[in-house]
ROMI-596230 format. One line per 5 residues: number of its first residue (from 1); their letters; for each residue x, y, z of N, C-alpha, C. Coordinates in nm, 4 decimals. Each point is the difference from the previous one (the first is absolute). Last residue first. Layout:
% ROMI-596230
NUM = A = X Y Z X Y Z X Y Z ~ ...
***
This chain:
% ROMI-596230
179 = IVFSL = 13.8650 21.2549 7.8184 -0.0862 0.0714 0.0949 0.0786 0.0552 0.1170 ~ 0.2204 -0.2533 -0.3432 -0.0674 0.1123 -0.0634 -0.0791 0.0806 0.1009 ~ 0.2285 -0.4082 0.1012 0.1002 0.1048 -0.0213 -0.0657 0.1258 -0.0539 ~ -0.2487 -0.3969 0.0571 0.0167 0.0705 0.1270 0.1128 0.1033 -0.0077 ~ -0.1020 -0.3028 -0.3594 -0.0860 0.1193 0.0033 0.0121 0.0757 0.1314
174 = WAFIL = 0.2341 -0.4070 -0.0501 0.0562 0.1003 -0.0905 -0.0841 0.1281 0.0032 ~ -0.1623 -0.3576 0.2461 0.1258 0.0462 0.0593 0.0639 0.1070 -0.0883 ~ -0.3837 -0.2218 -0.1585 -0.0328 0.0989 0.1037 0.1252 0.0540 0.0673 ~ 0.0582 -0.3464 -0.3095 -0.0492 0.1201 -0.0695 -0.0320 0.1091 0.1010 ~ 0.1159 -0.4154 0.1751 0.1171 0.0651 -0.0598 -0.0403 0.1269 -0.0747
169 = LFGGM = -0.3428 -0.2657 0.1760 0.0737 0.0656 0.1089 0.1255 0.0697 -0.0525 ~ -0.2492 -0.2604 -0.3018 -0.0704 0.1240 0.0342 0.0696 0.0745 0.1134 ~ 0.1719 -0.4206 -0.1173 0.0209 0.0958 -0.1076 -0.0688 0.1331 0.0273 ~ -0.0739 -0.3590 0.2944 0.1355 0.0521 0.0150 0.0323 0.1031 -0.1061 ~ -0.4036 -0.2255 -0.0364 -0.0046 0.0889 0.1174 0.1366 0.0624 0.0234
164 = PTFKA = -0.0404 -0.3304 -0.3391 -0.0501 0.1330 -0.0380 -0.0107 0.0970 0.1173 ~ 0.1399 -0.4538 0.0928 0.0976 0.0779 -0.0761 -0.0546 0.1360 -0.0432 ~ -0.2396 -0.3699 0.2238 0.0510 0.1091 0.0840 0.0965 0.0912 -0.0752 ~ -0.1978 -0.4006 -0.1907 -0.1082 0.0973 0.0237 0.0462 0.1180 0.0852 ~ 0.2759 -0.3876 -0.1012 -0.0017 0.1029 -0.1046 -0.1090 0.1048 0.0226
159 = VRRDN = 0.1217 -0.4205 0.2452 0.0203 0.1302 0.0638 -0.0087 0.1154 -0.1004 ~ -0.0353 -0.4663 -0.1316 -0.1104 0.0309 0.0925 0.0142 0.1380 0.0632 ~ 0.2875 -0.2643 -0.3282 -0.0627 0.1292 -0.0302 -0.1160 0.0366 0.0930 ~ 0.4808 -0.3035 -0.0446 -0.1298 -0.0078 0.0677 -0.0661 0.1366 -0.0127 ~ 0.4549 -0.1277 -0.1320 -0.1002 -0.0146 -0.1053 -0.1399 -0.0241 0.0579
154 = TFAIY = 0.4438 0.0996 0.2215 -0.0804 -0.1195 0.0273 -0.0963 -0.0361 -0.1119 ~ 0.3125 0.3818 -0.0097 0.0762 -0.1108 0.0578 -0.0815 -0.1288 0.0158 ~ -0.1941 0.4089 -0.1760 0.1151 -0.0364 -0.0831 0.0722 -0.1230 0.0542 ~ -0.3598 0.1861 0.2485 -0.0486 -0.0640 -0.1231 0.1182 -0.0470 -0.0856 ~ 0.1030 0.2468 0.3840 -0.0578 -0.1292 0.0382 -0.0472 -0.0772 -0.1241
149 = YCTGC = 0.1499 0.4410 -0.0559 0.1126 -0.0896 0.0292 -0.0524 -0.1406 0.0328 ~ -0.3232 0.3295 -0.0544 0.0619 -0.0355 -0.1281 0.1208 -0.0912 0.0191 ~ -0.2194 0.1716 0.3821 -0.0849 -0.0970 -0.0690 0.0611 -0.0425 -0.1336 ~ 0.2316 0.3299 0.2465 -0.0072 -0.1249 0.0752 -0.0837 -0.1046 -0.0700 ~ 0.0280 0.4434 -0.1724 0.1208 -0.0796 -0.0255 -0.0049 -0.1342 0.0729
144 = FLTMG = -0.3726 0.2877 0.0691 0.0224 -0.0214 -0.1427 0.1188 -0.0928 -0.0236 ~ -0.1069 0.1179 0.4511 -0.1105 -0.0715 -0.0652 0.0301 -0.0318 -0.1464 ~ 0.3237 0.2470 0.2420 -0.0213 -0.1292 0.0659 -0.1091 -0.0792 -0.0704 ~ 0.0887 0.4415 -0.1403 0.1079 -0.0912 -0.0399 -0.0210 -0.1380 0.0611 ~ -0.3023 0.3330 0.1276 -0.0162 -0.0335 -0.1411 0.1073 -0.0957 -0.0482
139 = SAMLV = 0.0344 0.1734 0.4348 -0.1130 -0.0932 -0.0093 -0.0215 -0.0446 -0.1443 ~ 0.3275 0.3285 0.0771 0.0420 -0.1287 0.0577 -0.1119 -0.1037 -0.0080 ~ -0.0969 0.4406 -0.1466 0.1023 -0.0610 -0.0854 0.0403 -0.1375 0.0528 ~ -0.3047 0.2573 0.2558 -0.0601 -0.0400 -0.1269 0.1009 -0.0725 -0.0888 ~ 0.1558 0.1820 0.4053 -0.0926 -0.1112 0.0259 -0.0623 -0.0499 -0.1298
134 = TTLYP = 0.2783 0.3805 -0.0259 0.0770 -0.1192 0.0370 -0.0907 -0.1199 0.0210 ~ -0.1983 0.4219 -0.0791 0.0671 -0.0488 -0.1200 0.0748 -0.1294 0.0286 ~ -0.1882 0.2174 0.3662 -0.1053 -0.0535 -0.0864 0.0609 -0.0600 -0.1265 ~ 0.2877 0.2287 0.2840 -0.0400 -0.1279 0.0594 -0.1113 -0.0659 -0.0807 ~ 0.1648 0.4377 -0.1265 0.0949 -0.1093 -0.0261 -0.0425 -0.1342 0.0588
129 = RRALP = -0.2262 0.4548 -0.1744 -0.0367 -0.0935 0.1078 0.0865 -0.1252 -0.0149 ~ 0.0966 0.3361 -0.2924 -0.0588 0.0859 0.1030 -0.0418 -0.0821 0.1218 ~ 0.4064 -0.1727 -0.3055 -0.1450 0.0177 -0.0085 -0.0489 0.0903 0.1126 ~ 0.4540 -0.1593 -0.0473 -0.0291 0.1206 -0.0774 -0.1490 0.0289 -0.0087 ~ 0.1913 -0.3973 0.2083 0.0120 0.1200 0.0838 -0.0269 0.1301 -0.0743
124 = AALLA = -0.0018 -0.4213 -0.2426 -0.1183 0.0235 0.0845 0.0161 0.1201 0.0936 ~ 0.3201 -0.2156 -0.3231 -0.0502 0.1362 -0.0191 -0.1203 0.0313 0.0877 ~ 0.2052 -0.4327 -0.0154 0.1012 0.0928 0.0505 -0.0454 0.1453 -0.0121 ~ -0.2542 -0.3500 -0.1882 -0.0217 0.0094 0.1445 0.1028 0.0929 0.0648 ~ 0.0371 -0.1213 -0.4554 -0.1001 0.1052 0.0214 -0.0278 0.0199 0.1484
119 = LTHMF = 0.2818 -0.3523 -0.1261 0.0666 0.1287 -0.0208 -0.0967 0.1165 0.0227 ~ -0.1843 -0.4223 0.0174 0.0918 0.0138 0.1131 0.0776 0.1308 -0.0123 ~ -0.2769 -0.1240 -0.3524 -0.0760 0.0561 0.1114 0.0823 0.0076 0.1280 ~ 0.1942 -0.1897 -0.3898 -0.0366 0.1395 -0.0280 -0.0728 0.0625 0.1189 ~ 0.1070 -0.4617 0.0248 0.1185 0.0840 0.0089 -0.0347 0.1473 -0.0236
114 = HYRNT = -0.3450 -0.3159 -0.0485 0.0463 0.0014 0.1381 0.1184 0.0950 0.0142 ~ -0.1624 -0.0870 -0.4321 -0.0914 0.0861 0.0763 0.0468 0.0139 0.1452 ~ 0.2419 -0.2993 -0.2659 0.0188 0.1361 -0.0510 -0.0891 0.0988 0.0768 ~ -0.0508 -0.4563 0.0880 0.1257 0.0471 0.0551 0.0291 0.1424 -0.0455 ~ -0.3741 -0.2177 -0.1793 -0.0187 0.0278 0.1423 0.1264 0.0573 0.0617
109 = MEFIQ = 0.0157 -0.1471 -0.4474 -0.0847 0.1193 0.0116 -0.0161 0.0401 0.1463 ~ 0.2279 -0.3986 -0.0825 0.0790 0.1140 -0.0468 -0.0793 0.1304 0.0084 ~ -0.2211 -0.4100 0.1108 0.1047 0.0336 0.0961 0.0770 0.1247 -0.0425 ~ -0.3179 -0.1727 -0.2965 -0.0671 0.0565 0.1178 0.1047 0.0431 0.1017 ~ 0.1562 -0.2290 -0.3710 -0.0440 0.1344 -0.0378 -0.0684 0.0694 0.1173
104 = RPDRE = 0.1200 -0.4484 0.0570 0.1205 0.0838 -0.0050 -0.0354 0.1436 -0.0385 ~ -0.3409 -0.3344 -0.0025 0.0380 0.0435 0.1350 0.1250 0.0877 0.0023 ~ -0.3306 -0.0123 -0.4241 0.1095 -0.0796 0.0505 0.0371 0.0505 0.1402 ~ -0.4995 0.0696 -0.1950 0.1355 0.0525 -0.0039 0.0979 -0.0989 0.0595 ~ -0.4611 -0.1463 -0.2521 0.0491 0.0504 0.1279 0.1419 0.0501 -0.0167
99 = QIDED = -0.2241 -0.1446 -0.3882 -0.1127 0.0413 0.0836 0.0473 0.0648 0.1295 ~ 0.1785 -0.1143 -0.5288 0.0487 0.0280 0.1359 -0.1163 0.0553 0.0825 ~ -0.0184 -0.1049 -0.4745 -0.0304 -0.1113 0.0904 0.0432 0.0269 0.1437 ~ 0.0645 0.2695 -0.4162 -0.1217 0.0297 0.0755 -0.0345 -0.1080 0.1023 ~ 0.4243 0.1924 -0.2970 -0.0297 -0.1201 0.0777 -0.1188 0.0276 0.0912
94 = KTIFH = 0.1551 0.3450 -0.2746 -0.0095 -0.1127 -0.0922 -0.0405 -0.1269 0.0729 ~ -0.1639 0.4712 0.1970 0.1280 -0.0652 -0.0271 -0.0227 -0.1145 -0.0969 ~ -0.2486 0.4603 0.2470 -0.0107 -0.0975 -0.1093 0.1406 -0.0534 -0.0291 ~ -0.1907 0.1810 0.4819 0.0791 0.0393 -0.1154 -0.0110 -0.1094 -0.1053 ~ -0.2931 0.1441 0.4333 0.0203 -0.1136 -0.0910 0.0728 0.0514 -0.1245
89 = HHAGY = 0.0108 0.1871 0.5269 -0.0452 0.0260 -0.1362 0.0321 -0.1203 -0.0877 ~ 0.1308 0.0583 0.4653 -0.1256 -0.0704 -0.0234 -0.0557 0.0207 -0.1408 ~ 0.4100 0.2016 0.1635 0.0105 -0.1386 0.0458 -0.1258 -0.0802 -0.0339 ~ 0.0214 0.4685 -0.0897 0.0858 -0.0757 -0.0904 0.0112 -0.1462 0.0390 ~ -0.2346 0.2934 0.2847 -0.0717 -0.0136 -0.1267 0.0805 -0.0855 -0.0978
84 = AGAVV = 0.2036 0.1061 0.4056 -0.1116 -0.0928 0.0220 -0.0772 -0.0216 -0.1300 ~ 0.3434 0.3181 -0.0057 0.0558 -0.1344 0.0181 -0.1083 -0.1040 0.0190 ~ -0.1235 0.4539 -0.0183 0.0413 -0.0473 -0.1325 0.0587 -0.1412 0.0080 ~ -0.1126 0.2067 0.4076 -0.1217 -0.0239 -0.0782 0.0364 -0.0550 -0.1380 ~ 0.3545 0.1321 0.2738 -0.0630 -0.1202 0.0553 -0.1260 -0.0337 -0.0792
79 = AAAGS = 0.2225 0.3957 -0.1144 0.0822 -0.1157 -0.0351 -0.0612 -0.1298 0.0527 ~ -0.1984 0.4131 0.1159 -0.0257 -0.0324 -0.1402 0.0807 -0.1225 -0.0435 ~ 0.0796 0.1692 0.4288 -0.1339 -0.0597 -0.0061 -0.0339 -0.0403 -0.1429 ~ 0.4031 0.2305 0.0626 0.0052 -0.1329 0.0605 -0.1337 -0.0706 -0.0048 ~ 0.0244 0.4498 -0.1472 0.0720 -0.0891 -0.0908 0.0065 -0.1428 0.0547
74 = IGALR = -0.1827 0.3370 0.2719 -0.0890 -0.0271 -0.1132 0.0662 -0.0979 -0.0970 ~ 0.2637 0.1446 0.3578 -0.1128 -0.0798 0.0483 -0.0962 -0.0360 -0.1116 ~ 0.3559 0.2949 -0.0916 0.0510 -0.1362 0.0187 -0.1109 -0.0921 0.0498 ~ -0.1006 0.4534 -0.0332 0.0154 -0.0570 -0.1333 0.0513 -0.1436 0.0090 ~ -0.0229 0.2427 0.3989 -0.1340 -0.0318 -0.0499 0.0054 -0.0636 -0.1379
69 = VIYRS = 0.3994 0.1587 0.1841 -0.0448 -0.1164 0.0769 -0.1390 -0.0429 -0.0470 ~ 0.1709 0.3910 -0.1827 0.0772 -0.1144 -0.0497 -0.0431 -0.1272 0.0714 ~ -0.1818 0.4108 0.1418 -0.0563 -0.0415 -0.1282 0.0740 -0.1203 -0.0577 ~ 0.1357 0.2344 0.3967 -0.1032 -0.1001 0.0255 -0.0573 -0.0534 -0.1305 ~ 0.4509 0.2567 0.1466 -0.0810 -0.0180 -0.1189 -0.0964 -0.1161 0.0189
64 = GGLLK = 0.3555 0.1781 0.3102 -0.1339 0.0545 0.0088 -0.0864 -0.0200 -0.1228 ~ 0.4733 -0.1251 0.1629 -0.0193 0.0958 -0.1079 -0.1403 0.0549 -0.0084 ~ 0.1656 -0.3166 0.3315 0.0660 -0.0439 -0.1222 -0.0262 0.0925 -0.1180 ~ -0.1995 0.0594 0.4337 0.1440 0.0055 0.0215 0.0775 -0.0360 -0.1265 ~ -0.4666 -0.0374 0.0008 0.0372 0.1414 0.0058 0.1498 0.0153 0.0193
59 = WLPPY = -0.1870 -0.4315 0.0075 -0.0039 0.0528 -0.1359 0.0337 0.1481 -0.0031 ~ -0.0402 -0.2331 0.4164 0.1244 -0.0278 -0.0709 0.0007 0.0593 -0.1396 ~ -0.2987 0.2369 0.3782 0.0053 -0.1308 -0.0659 0.1280 -0.0140 -0.0814 ~ 0.0291 0.3209 0.4208 -0.0744 -0.0040 -0.1263 0.0081 -0.1386 -0.0618 ~ 0.0156 0.0541 0.5294 0.0872 0.0200 -0.1146 -0.0828 -0.0019 -0.1265
54 = AQQAV = -0.0856 0.0615 0.5410 -0.0726 -0.0105 -0.1264 0.0946 0.0336 -0.1142 ~ 0.0830 -0.2200 0.5149 0.0210 0.1135 -0.0873 -0.0712 -0.0230 -0.1321 ~ 0.0165 -0.3306 0.3438 -0.0976 0.1048 0.0289 0.0143 0.1188 -0.0934 ~ 0.2957 -0.3728 -0.0177 -0.1346 -0.0487 -0.0333 -0.1044 0.1090 0.0222 ~ 0.4484 0.0760 0.1272 -0.0152 0.0054 -0.1447 -0.1397 -0.0440 -0.0407
49 = TTTTH = 0.0380 0.2091 0.4790 0.0665 -0.1099 -0.0695 -0.0242 0.0140 -0.1489 ~ 0.0247 0.3615 0.4300 -0.0776 -0.0518 -0.1121 0.0796 -0.1111 -0.0653 ~ 0.1748 0.1799 0.3880 -0.1403 0.0339 0.0235 -0.0895 -0.0465 -0.1140 ~ 0.4968 -0.0289 0.0717 -0.0857 -0.1187 -0.0042 -0.1467 0.0322 0.0229 ~ 0.3735 0.3202 0.0080 0.0040 -0.0662 -0.1293 -0.0921 -0.1200 -0.0084
44 = TAAAQ = 0.0517 0.2630 0.3965 -0.0407 0.0927 -0.1054 -0.0035 -0.0670 -0.1357 ~ 0.1504 -0.2459 0.3791 -0.1434 0.0277 0.0079 -0.0445 0.0936 -0.1115 ~ 0.4613 -0.1006 0.0527 -0.0732 -0.1164 -0.0500 -0.1499 0.0278 -0.0032 ~ 0.2737 0.3279 0.1853 0.0302 -0.0121 -0.1427 -0.0770 -0.1170 -0.0605 ~ -0.0279 0.0632 0.4632 -0.0736 0.1031 -0.0712 0.0248 -0.0091 -0.1506
39 = AISKP = 0.2363 -0.2928 0.2816 -0.1420 -0.0342 -0.0004 -0.0812 0.1036 -0.0767 ~ 0.4578 0.0844 0.0627 -0.0180 -0.1167 -0.0869 -0.1479 -0.0339 -0.0109 ~ 0.1145 0.3427 0.2935 0.0254 0.0436 -0.1377 -0.0174 -0.1161 -0.0977 ~ -0.0448 -0.0858 0.4656 -0.1076 0.0830 -0.0531 0.0232 0.0375 -0.1456 ~ 0.2735 -0.2715 0.3253 -0.0528 -0.0535 -0.1260 -0.1079 0.0873 -0.0627
34 = KLGVA = 0.4403 0.0432 0.3416 -0.1309 0.0606 -0.0241 -0.0539 -0.0493 -0.1346 ~ 0.3334 -0.2919 0.3298 0.0016 0.1091 -0.0973 -0.1408 0.0549 -0.0170 ~ 0.1440 -0.3881 0.2780 -0.0005 0.1320 0.0607 0.0079 0.1154 -0.0970 ~ -0.0425 -0.4944 -0.0672 0.1371 0.0355 0.0377 0.0109 0.1425 0.0514 ~ -0.4209 -0.1768 -0.1424 0.0532 -0.0975 0.0954 0.1415 0.0346 0.0451
29 = KAGQA = -0.2167 0.2518 -0.3422 -0.0587 0.0296 0.1310 0.0579 -0.0934 0.1061 ~ 0.1172 -0.0776 -0.4423 0.0619 0.1243 0.0454 -0.0510 0.0372 0.1379 ~ -0.1968 -0.3685 -0.2091 0.1387 -0.0294 0.0375 0.0707 0.1228 0.0521 ~ -0.4348 0.0497 -0.1736 -0.0043 -0.0741 0.1266 0.1400 -0.0334 0.0484 ~ -0.0385 0.2076 -0.4188 -0.0437 0.0928 0.1052 -0.0033 -0.0698 0.1351
24 = AMSWV = 0.0943 -0.2614 -0.3765 0.1118 0.0909 0.0265 -0.0364 0.0973 0.1116 ~ -0.3324 -0.2888 -0.1569 0.0972 -0.0725 0.0822 0.1191 0.0880 0.0342 ~ -0.3185 0.1828 -0.2899 -0.0595 -0.0206 0.1323 0.0965 -0.0732 0.0926 ~ 0.1216 0.0560 -0.4504 0.0039 0.1280 0.0708 -0.0580 -0.0136 0.1403 ~ -0.0275 -0.3774 -0.2761 0.1410 0.0278 0.0336 0.0103 0.1301 0.0767
19 = GSSVP = -0.4228 -0.1192 -0.1674 0.0399 -0.0864 0.1109 0.1428 0.0250 0.0440 ~ -0.1529 0.2237 -0.3794 -0.0707 0.0517 0.1178 0.0350 -0.0820 0.1233 ~ 0.1634 -0.1453 -0.4162 0.0761 0.1134 0.0529 -0.0704 0.0623 0.1197 ~ -0.2242 -0.3599 -0.2073 0.1307 -0.0442 0.0501 0.0762 0.1172 0.0602 ~ -0.4255 0.0766 -0.2132 -0.0093 -0.0689 0.1292 0.1348 -0.0431 0.0582
14 = NSFLV = -0.0259 0.4353 -0.3169 -0.0365 -0.1409 -0.0172 0.0053 -0.0719 0.1337 ~ 0.1181 0.4753 -0.0519 -0.1414 -0.0344 0.0022 -0.0336 -0.1479 -0.0144 ~ 0.4652 0.2274 0.0035 -0.0827 0.0236 0.1178 -0.1364 -0.0691 0.0014 ~ 0.3644 -0.0286 -0.3515 0.0693 0.0280 0.1264 -0.0901 0.0042 0.1227 ~ -0.1720 -0.0820 -0.4485 0.1053 -0.0982 0.0270 0.0628 0.0232 0.1373
9 = YNVAD = -0.3240 0.3118 -0.1525 -0.0595 -0.1311 0.0257 0.1069 -0.1019 0.0385 ~ 0.1418 0.4278 -0.1276 -0.0719 0.0067 0.1267 -0.0597 -0.1358 0.0361 ~ 0.1952 0.0473 -0.4224 0.1040 -0.0043 0.1046 -0.0650 0.0015 0.1376 ~ -0.2888 0.0521 -0.3623 0.0586 -0.1343 -0.0016 0.1053 -0.0149 0.1092 ~ -0.1947 0.4224 -0.0690 -0.0969 -0.0925 0.0583 0.0561 -0.1417 0.0065
4 = NLGM = 0.2568 0.3294 -0.2155 -0.0063 0.0251 0.1448 -0.0961 -0.0951 0.0697 ~ 0.0287 -0.0098 -0.4721 0.1191 -0.0576 0.0608 -0.0012 0.0200 0.1509 ~ -0.4779 -0.0060 -0.2268 0.1267 0.0640 -0.0275 0.1140 -0.0691 0.0723 ~ -0.4962 -0.1596 -0.1943 0.0822 -0.0032 0.1181 0.1336 0.0596 -0.0388
***
């Protein structure tokens, strides 16, 4: 969107300014002035709305390097997979008696994932299919982080069966940057 398009939208094409121009034309007509020029100016600028105009995707406006967005998608998906593997891998420690994770550790891990994916959600407009990416990311955060927060705060593990679904949705959300 160029500067002319932005000014055109602000002055003429948005719903508020279109209403103002229409009221101005009606007011001018009511006092006996020729509102044709006002009405014609408004009509020429309101024939297409911003929603109807085909703007290039945001990633093109930001430099057009789709490869960087794809690389970020692959990296994000790999980070979620590595995080899941690391969370469930049996690391050899001196204290082998620890069977379950501490709720504080679960909370801290969940909060870190929640925050990272919230920031990643800001990049969803860069995806080729931003609504798909948004739905996958938000659903994944809700299922994954929501169940983990619940477990951390209540120590009730009945909802743990839904956590992997959330993790897969997060992986798919990251991969949606690639396709």
